[in-house]
C-alpha positions in Angstrom: 87.2 105.5 56.3 87.6 102.9 58.9 90.7 101.0 60.1 91.1 97.6 62.0 90.3 97.2 65.8 93.5 97.3 67.6 94.7 95.1 70.4 97.6 95.1 72.6 99.1 92.4 73.9 101.1 93.2 77.4 103.5 90.1 78.9 105.0 89.0 82.2 107.3 86.5 83.6 109.1 83.7 81.3 110.3 83.6 77.4 107.9 81.3 77.2 105.0 83.4 78.0 106.9 86.2 75.9 106.7 83.1 72.7 103.4 82.4 73.4 102.0 86.2 73.3 104.3 86.4 70.1 102.4 83.6 68.9 99.4 86.0 69.3 100.1 88.8 68.2 100.8 86.7 64.9 97.7 84.8 65.4 95.2 88.3 65.6 97.8 89.8 62.8 96.7 87.7 60.0 92.7 87.4 61.4 92.5 91.3 60.6 93.8 93.0 63.1 96.9 95.8 64.1 98.4 95.1 66.8 99.5 98.8 68.5 101.6 99.4 71.0 100.4 102.0 73.8 97.3 102.2 76.1 94.5 103.1 73.7 93.1 99.4 72.0 90.0 98.1 71.7 91.1 94.8 72.8 93.8 94.7 75.8 95.2 91.3 76.4 97.1 90.5 79.8 99.4 87.4 79.6 100.2 86.8 83.1 102.6 85.0 86.2 102.4 83.7 89.2 105.8 82.1 90.1 105.5 83.9 92.7 103.8 87.5 94.9 105.7 89.6 93.7 104.4 88.5 90.0 101.0 87.8 91.7 100.6 91.8 92.1 102.2 92.7 89.0 99.4 91.5 87.6 96.8 92.7 89.7 98.6 96.5 89.5 98.6 96.4 85.3 94.9 95.4 85.5 94.0 97.9 87.4 95.5 100.2 84.9 94.6 99.2 81.7 90.5 98.7 83.3 91.2 102.6 83.6 93.1 104.0 81.4 90.9 101.7 78.6 87.3 101.6 79.8 85.7 100.6 77.1 87.8 98.3 75.6 88.0 94.5 76.1 90.5 93.5 78.6 91.3 90.1 78.9 93.7 88.3 81.4 95.7 84.9 80.3 98.4 82.5 81.9 99.2 81.0 84.2 97.8 83.5 86.8 94.7 83.4 85.0 95.0 79.7 85.4 95.3 79.5 89.1 92.6 82.2 90.0 90.3 83.8 87.4 87.8 84.6 89.8 90.1 87.2 91.1 91.4 88.7 87.8 87.2 88.2 87.1 86.4 90.7 90.3 89.5 93.3 89.3 88.4 94.3 85.7 89.5 91.5 83.5 86.1 90.8 81.3 88.0 87.2 80.4 90.5 85.4 82.1 91.5 82.3 80.3 93.9 79.7 81.4 96.6 78.3 79.6 94.9 74.6 78.1 92.8 78.2 76.4 95.2 80.3 75.6 95.5 79.7 72.1 91.7 79.8 71.2 91.8 83.7 72.2 90.1 85.1 69.2 88.0 82.4 68.4 86.8 82.8 72.2 86.3 86.8 71.4 84.3 86.0 68.2 81.7 83.6 70.3 81.9 86.3 73.7 81.9 88.9 72.2 81.0 89.2 68.0 83.1 91.7 66.2 85.0 94.4 68.1 83.6 97.8 66.5 85.8 100.1 63.8 87.6 103.0 65.0 88.2 106.1 62.2 91.2 105.8 60.5 93.8 109.3 61.2 95.5 107.5 64.3 99.2 106.1 64.1 99.4 102.2 63.9 102.6 100.4 65.7 103.8 97.2 64.2 103.7 95.6 67.9 106.0 92.7 65.8 109.3 93.9 66.6 111.8 91.8 63.3 114.9 91.8 65.6 114.5 88.2 67.9 111.5 86.1 68.3 110.9 83.3 70.4 109.9 80.1 70.3 107.7 77.3 71.7 109.1 73.4 72.3 107.9 72.3 74.3 105.3 72.9 77.7 104.9 71.8 81.2 106.8 70.4 83.8 106.7 66.4 85.6 109.2 67.9 88.2 107.5 69.0 91.6 110.0 70.6 92.4 108.9 71.9 96.3 107.9 75.1 95.8 107.2 76.0 92.0 103.7 76.5 90.7 104.6 75.8 87.6 103.4 72.2 87.2 99.5 73.1 88.9 99.4 75.5 85.8 100.9 74.6 82.7 99.8 71.5 81.0 101.9 68.2 81.6 105.3 67.9 79.6 104.6 67.9 76.5 106.9 68.5 72.9 106.4 69.8 69.9 107.0 67.6 66.3 110.1 69.0 65.1 108.7 69.3 61.3 106.5 71.5 63.4 109.6 74.0 65.0 111.3 73.4 61.7 108.6 75.2 60.3 108.5 77.6 62.5 111.7 78.7 62.9 112.4 79.4 58.4 109.0 81.5 58.4 110.3 83.7 61.6 113.5 84.0 59.3 112.0 84.7 55.8 110.5 87.5 57.9 113.4 89.1 58.6 114.2 88.0 62.5 117.9 87.6 62.6 117.5 85.7 66.0 114.9 82.8 67.0 115.0 81.9 71.1 113.9 78.2 71.3 112.0 78.4 74.7 109.8 76.1 77.1 108.8 75.6 81.0 112.4 72.9 80.8 113.3 73.0 77.7 116.0 69.9 77.9 112.8 67.4 78.2 112.5 67.7 74.7 111.5 64.4 73.3 109.8 63.6 70.1 109.6 60.6 67.7 113.1 59.6 69.3 114.1 62.8 68.5 115.9 64.9 72.1 117.3 68.6 72.4 120.1 68.4 71.0 118.9 66.9 67.7 116.7 69.4 67.0 119.4 72.3 67.8 121.6 69.8 65.4 118.0 70.0 62.9 117.5 73.6 62.5 121.3 74.4 62.4 120.8 72.1 59.6 117.9 73.1 57.4 117.7 76.9 57.8 119.3 80.2 57.0 118.9 81.4 60.6 121.4 84.0 61.5 121.0 83.2 65.6 119.9 80.7 67.9 119.5 80.9 71.4 118.9 78.5 73.5 116.7 79.1 76.9 116.8 78.4 80.7 118.7 74.6 80.6 119.5 72.2 83.5 123.2 71.5 85.0 122.1 67.8 84.2 121.4 68.4 80.7 125.3 69.4 79.6 127.2 66.8 78.3 130.6 67.0 75.6 128.1 66.0 73.0 125.4 68.8 73.5 127.9 71.0 73.6 129.5 70.0 70.7 126.8 72.0 69.1 128.4 75.0 69.2 130.7 75.1 66.6 128.8 75.9 65.5 129.1 79.5 65.5 125.6 80.9 65.2 124.5 79.4 68.7 124.8 81.9 71.4 127.7 81.3 73.5 125.3 81.8 76.9 123.9 79.3 79.2 120.7 80.1 82.1 121.8 77.1 84.3 119.5 77.0 86.7 120.6 76.8 90.6 118.4 78.0 92.8 120.8 78.0 95.8 124.0 76.4 96.2 122.9 74.5 99.5 123.6 70.8 99.0 121.0 70.2 101.4 118.4 73.2 100.8 118.7 71.8 96.8 117.5 68.2 98.1 114.2 70.1 100.3 114.0 72.3 97.4 114.0 68.7 96.0 115.8 69.8 92.6 117.6 66.9 90.1 121.3 67.2 90.4 123.8 68.1 93.7 126.5 70.9 93.9 128.8 68.9 92.7 126.9 68.5 89.1 126.1 71.6 88.9 130.3 72.7 88.6 130.7 69.7 86.7 128.1 71.5 84.1 130.0 74.5 84.7 133.5 72.8 84.2 132.2 71.7 80.2 131.2 74.8 78.9 134.2 76.5 80.4 136.3 73.7 78.4 134.5 73.9 75.3 134.2 77.8 75.3 136.0 80.3 77.3 134.0 83.0 76.5 130.5 82.0 76.6 128.3 83.9 79.5 126.3 81.0 82.5 123.8 83.1 84.0 121.7 81.7 86.9 118.5 81.7 89.2 119.3 82.2 92.5 116.5 82.2 94.9 116.8 83.1 98.5 115.2 82.3 102.4 113.5 78.9 101.3 111.3 76.8 104.3 114.7 76.1 106.8 117.6 77.9 105.3 119.6 78.9 108.1 123.2 81.5 108.7 125.4 78.5 107.4 123.3 77.2 104.5 122.7 80.9 103.1 126.7 81.8 103.1 127.1 78.7 101.3 124.8 79.9 98.1 126.8 83.2 98.3 130.2 81.9 98.8 128.4 79.1 95.7 128.1 81.8 93.4 131.1 84.1 94.2 133.5 80.9 93.6 131.0 80.3 89.9 131.7 83.6 89.0 128.1 84.0 87.0 127.6 86.5 84.6 124.5 87.3 86.0 122.0 86.0 88.4 118.7 86.9 88.9 118.2 86.8 92.8 114.6 86.4 94.3 113.1 86.1 97.2 111.1 81.9 98.2 106.8 83.2 97.7 104.9 80.5 99.2 102.6 78.9 96.7 99.3 77.8 97.6 99.6 74.0 96.9 102.9 73.5 97.2 104.8 71.3 99.4 106.9 74.4 100.6 104.2 76.5 101.6 103.8 73.9 104.5 107.1 73.0 105.2 108.6 74.7 108.6 111.3 77.2 108.9 109.1 79.7 107.1 111.8 83.0 106.7 110.5 86.2 107.8 110.9 89.2 105.1 113.2 90.9 107.2 116.2 88.3 106.5 115.1 87.7 103.7 115.4 91.0 102.0 118.9 91.3 103.5 119.5 88.6 102.1 118.1 89.1 98.3 120.5 92.6 98.7 123.5 91.2 99.7 123.2 88.4 96.8 121.5 91.1 94.0 125.5 93.0 95.1 127.2 90.1 94.1 125.5 89.7 91.2 126.0 93.4 90.0 129.9 93.1 90.9 130.0 89.8 88.6 128.2 91.0 85.3 130.3 94.2 85.5 134.1 92.0 85.9 132.2 89.5 83.0 131.6 92.9 80.5 135.5 94.0 82.3 137.5 90.8 80.2 135.8 92.2 77.0 136.8 95.8 77.2 139.2 95.8 73.9 137.7 92.8 71.6 135.7 92.5 69.0 132.0 91.1 68.7 129.3 90.8 66.5 126.2 92.3 68.7 122.5 92.6 67.2 121.0 95.9 67.9 117.3 95.9 68.9 115.8 99.3 69.9 116.9 103.2 70.8 117.0 103.2 74.0 114.8 106.9 74.7 113.2 108.1 71.4 115.7 110.1 69.3 118.4 109.5 71.6 120.5 108.1 69.1 121.1 105.5 72.0 120.7 102.0 70.3 121.4 98.8 72.5 122.0 95.9 71.5 123.5 91.9 72.4 126.5 90.0 72.2 126.7 86.0 71.2 127.0 85.8 74.8 124.7 88.0 75.7 126.3 91.6 76.8 124.9 94.0 76.3 126.1 97.1 74.3 125.5 100.7 73.9 126.4 102.7 70.8 125.9 106.3 69.9 125.0 106.1 66.0 122.6 108.3 64.0 122.0 105.7 61.7 118.7 103.6 62.6 120.5 99.9 63.7 117.8 98.2 65.1 118.0 94.6 63.4 121.0 94.6 62.2 123.9 92.6 63.1 127.2 94.3 62.8 131.0 93.1 64.1 131.6 96.3 67.1 134.7 96.7 69.3 134.1 97.3 72.6 135.3 100.3 74.5 134.6 101.1 77.8 131.8 100.0 80.5 128.4 101.3 80.3 126.2 101.0 83.8 124.1 98.4 82.5 127.3 96.6 79.9 129.5 97.9 78.3 129.9 100.9 75.0 130.6 100.0 71.9 131.7 101.3 68.2 130.8 99.6 65.2 134.4 98.1 63.2 134.7 99.8 59.5 
């Protein structure tokens, strides 16, 4: 008896990449392939990121590892790094390097160039690679902003939005398949506009026309926050989590970055959110060491982040990307100073996250449980609707359940909870 050819996926980078990987996994499953977890597979597909030099390094490391562990497999690199430098990836082990423009045609490319993949003997356990907990749906792609540091406009298409009806059908399909939460994602989802509908109208139609239990929006820009938009959160299915990109708490640095908002604009967006939803989590991205960032400009950024009190901060050091204007700017900051600033900002992020979690001890909230933190441990991890990481000791499997939980104590990565009777 033979089993279907096995394909495994690895994803680096943003939620948009996760959404596209999930869509690819569904395509391969429907075409008769087995999506498996782990290293041993007939086809290994790596969806890459190139937003920083660290992302590049992770891609190269993982690609070499996949080649070593699967010497006879078809190894494919796709995504943003593959769009930017396909020859580099081919030289270190990729049989195919497929950019973003052709990512969704991988199945056809494999069939055209390599024919069918040989079937392997049965008897090996094949894992379900698609977990029905949280599903990512791409509603938009591309960016026309050309921020000084960002390579994304060079490796993804110009702005494009999926039709509302197509998004609605996708959400309905995921809800019918058992997914409890849907995340709307894209390069810049706040730019969604299709046939007169904006992001707010798209969200309203999803809430009206589908039975999705929880809806989450990925990263937004501060200028996209308005009282009208926030009124949508009267529907409690919308997650009270706003990831608002900051990049810097210094107006001078924001201008050099070519960001389209000021610190005052950002403060206004935060105030609007907190007036509407005092318990909402506001998280952000902060870059340190942008060209020309002085000690005082870094201190301005640090103080701003401390005053806002973010629920979490994704801290990263500026990384020159070939082809961007920032790579040619004077005043490039040295690696040692970038590391020092990163460590200070990371410690602030840790303190802020601790304080945010502490606020909710003793309160009740609904948690979507994801999986055991380690097989057989009995410790499950999940997220509240304002994206607090919650842990619980349970003898019963909890994956994909939405349960009312009381938050009872701090955990090093979030809080401990207990299921309400």
